[in-house]
C-alpha positions, 0 to 999 in steps of 0.5 A: 480881770477887769481893765480900764477901757481907755487903757486896753486900747492904747498901743504906744509901746511897741504896739502895747499899752503905754503903761507897759513901758513904765512897768518894763523899766521898773522891773528892769532896774529892780532885776538889775539890783536883785540879780546883781546882788545875788550873783556875788552873794554865794561867793561872799558867803563862802569865800575866805576872810582874806578874799573878803568873804564870811568863810561859811561852809559851801553847802550851808552857804548854798542852802542860805542862798536857796532859802533866801530865794525861796523866801523872796517868792514866799513873800509874794503871799504877803505882798499880794494880800497887802495889794488885794486887801490894804493898799492896791497893787500900784501903792504896794509896788512903790512901798515894796521898792523902798524896802528893797532899796533899804535892803541893798544899802544894809548889805553895802554898809553893814559888815558881816552876818548882821548886814547879810541878815538885815539886807536879805530880810528887807530885799526878800519882803520887798521883792515879794510885794513888788513881784506879785503887784508888777505882774498884776499891773501888767495883766490890768493893761489888757482885756481878757480877750486881748491877743496881745497879752502873751506878747506883752508879758514876753516884752515885760519879761525881756525887761526883767532880763535886761536888768538881770544881764547887766547887773551881774556883769557890773557888780561882779566886776566891782566885786573882783576889783574893789570888794563885795560891798562895792558890788552891793552898793551898786545894786542899791544905786540900781534900785534907786534909779528904778524907784525914780523912774516908776514915780515919774511914770505912775500916771500911765498905769491903769486906774484899776491898779490904784484901787483895792479889789477886796478891802478889809476893814475894821476889826478884821483889819486889826485881827489880820495885822495882829496875826502878822505881827505874832507870826513875825515874833515867832520867827524871831524867837525861833532864830534867837533860840537856835531852832532855825539856823543856817544848816536847816534854813533851806529845809524849813523854808521848803516846808513852809512854802509847801504848806503855804501853797497848799493853804492858798490853793485851799483858800481859792478852791473853798472861798464862796467868792470863787464861782464854779468856772473859776474853781475849775480853772484853779484846779487846772493850775495844780498840775502846772504848778507842780511842773513849774516847781520841777522846772525851777528846782533845776533852773535856780541851781544856776545860783547854787550848784552851778555857781559853785561849778563855775567857780571850781570846774570851769576854766576862767582864764580867757586870753589872760583875762580872769572871768569873774564866775558871777558873769555866768549869771548874765548868760542866761538873761542875755539869750533871753533878751535875744530870744524873747522877741522871737518867741513873742513874735512866734506866739502872735504869728501862730495865733490860735495855732500856737501850742496850748499852755500845758504843752508849753509847760511840758516843753519847758520842763523837758528842756531843763531835763535835756540841759541837766543830761548834758551836765551829766555828760560833762561830769565824766571829765574829771579835774579842777578848772577843766571845763571850757566856758562855752560848754557851760554857756551852751547849757545855759542857752538850753535853760533859756529855751525852757524858760521862754516856754514856761516862765512868761507864759506861766505869769500870763496864765496866772492872771488869766485863770485868777478868780476875780476876788483873788487876782494878786494871790493867784499870781502869788501861787505861780511865784510859790512854785518858784519859791519852792524850786528855789529853796529846793535848789539850795537844799539839793547842793548838799548832794553835789560833789565833783565825783557825783556829777554824772548821777546827780545831774543825770537823775535830776534831768531824767525826772524833769523829762518825765515830768514833761511827758506826764504834763503832755499826757494830762493836757486834754484834761487840763484844757477842759478845766481851763474852760477855753483859756489857752 
């Protein structure tokens, strides 16, 4: 995508453009609120009423969390469309942040299912708009041939994980000491701080982020808004009539995301605004989309199956201190913060000798397979509260090694392979792989029990390693379709 000539030469933030500092901070605070809330959400749903929860069945609660996670990333389609066609990325990001703040406030002050429904809908829609546009704005800071791009995305990714590290620690502590709604309230405070910081630093963002790449006007605009309104009414009607309920929510969201992904790929491949080389690059993205989906189907289980595992199977007593199970959500971002600069420096040092993107994807999903095979071995240890916490920490560190090979690289790739007319929507495709993985991670919780641990984790681990082998074998073909993009 194009960049502003003045912006791309700046190097005022660790050798990167100054605008990266603002986006780094905004995403850090948004992740603080997002992961701080998500770390305690599952427990709020299935803990007993006496413990401050809603006493929902565990499998159903995990399905709700998975469906919510999938909906967040599904909403990137709507957010990217708004950015590309109505407001431009910069303004869309701001309005999305306001909606996220409203959602966290609803969770904090509204009791019961009503607060959960209102809060999660607002956070999901707002997060969808913020995710696609923040990534697009980071990409706009660099020229197409700027070697700093992957390093810049790794630094940006470190900001995400700084917020994800601190959020669960503080909200989890408040939840155990004062109650769930205090934890949700702290998440709202974090998002408010992020909005203030973003407003103060907007002047450092590229001018291209303030323009609408492919504006829709007149009758077409009215027609599009009408379709959106009709879709919202259909969703409300399905919920009110009971067609969509808590038990089937994860399955329905999974199918909706799959159809959306196929539809968006079709738009990009068939559009007359997409040139031949751009179309080949979209084709190259398809196998990496599938590998990414497989990766996130395992990775996102840290918020569903592994959250239940931490609460039921891990010995949470540490020298007389009871560890909040939500704190394990901070292990993975902690090691991302520690290792992201190492990976960024490694890619810069290797330069043209670094592994190609398809190989990095293969390594990422393969690492997740190894992590799940370790969990399968732990499954032979029977009994409640018997797993040492350091063993779960080890598994999450392996998660990190896979994540750093795939996730920041995937974000960067989506901006490099994006057709010029569909920049934000190509980023949305990467997030749709995450959406599909998140919803499947919730649906899979139905098959998890303590007795099934060896087979459950073993089968999923083997499938992930198989995906990595297939991706490695397809690398020469994919690289040809990428037309020189690494």
